[in-house]
N, C-alpha and C positions, 0 to 999 in steps of 0.2 A: 106372438105376431100382432102388430098393431099399426094402424094408420092414425095420425093425428094432424090437425091443422093448428098451427101456432101463429101468433102475431109477432110484430116487431119486438115486443117486450118478452117474447118467449112464453106468453100466457097461452094455455091450451084452450082453443075455441071449440073443438069437437074431437071425439075419439071414435074409433070403429067399434063394431059389435061382431060377434061370431056370425058367420053366414056360410052354410055348407061346410066345406073343408077349410075355409079361410076366414077372412074378415071383410067387412064392407063398411064404408062410411058414406052416408048421405049428408052433405053439407048444404044447408038451406039458407045461405046468405051469399051476397055478392062478395067476391074476394076484394080485399083492400091491399094497397101497396105494401110490400114486405111480408105478406102472408106466405107461410111456408108449409109444405106437406112434409111430415116426418114419418119415415117408415122404420119400424123397429122389429127385429127378429131375434129370437133366442139363440139360434144356431145358423151359422153361415151356410148359404146354399143358393140354389136356383129357385126363383119364385115367378109366378105369373102376375103381372101388375097391369091394372088399367087405372090411369091417373086422372082421366076425364072421360065422360061418356061419349064425347065426340072422337076420341082416339081409340084405336084398337088395343088389344092386349099385347103386352111385350113380355118376353122372358128376360129377367134381370138377375144378376148375382148380387146378393146383399150380405153384408157383414155387420151385425149388431144394429147400426143405425145409418140411414141415408136421408139427406134433406134435399128438397126440390123447391126452390123459390118460385112461386106462381108468377108467370109473366102477365102482370095486370095492364101494362101499357101496350097499346096496339102495335107500336114499333118493335116490341119484343116478341110479338106473337106471329110474325110473318111466316114462320115455318110450320105453323099449326093451322088446322081448319079454322075458318072464320069464326065459328061459334065456340071454339074451345076456350075454356076458362072464363066464359062470360055468363051473365045471368045470375040467378040466385038459387039455383039447384044444381048440385054437382054430385056425381056418384063415382066413388073410387073402390076398387077391389084389390085384394092381395091374397093369393093362394099358393100353397107349396107345390 
């Protein structure tokens, strides 16, 4: 199980570390256009995901890999809290 942040060229900018029963990633840079969160799991199933510290945890079903492009433009963040995906410190967690 792993969380990664990749850029437009698919270069890995950061990867998660083990934390409790799952993994956590503290990303200490501002997101750039086309940055993407990549969630990887070995076995399909239900997982608890928190993709930004401003958002609550969600139960998601994952199979192998899922990608979430970070909404860096304000016009694409209208359905999220005002501070979601902004600033230069971001915490993500993934647990089985």
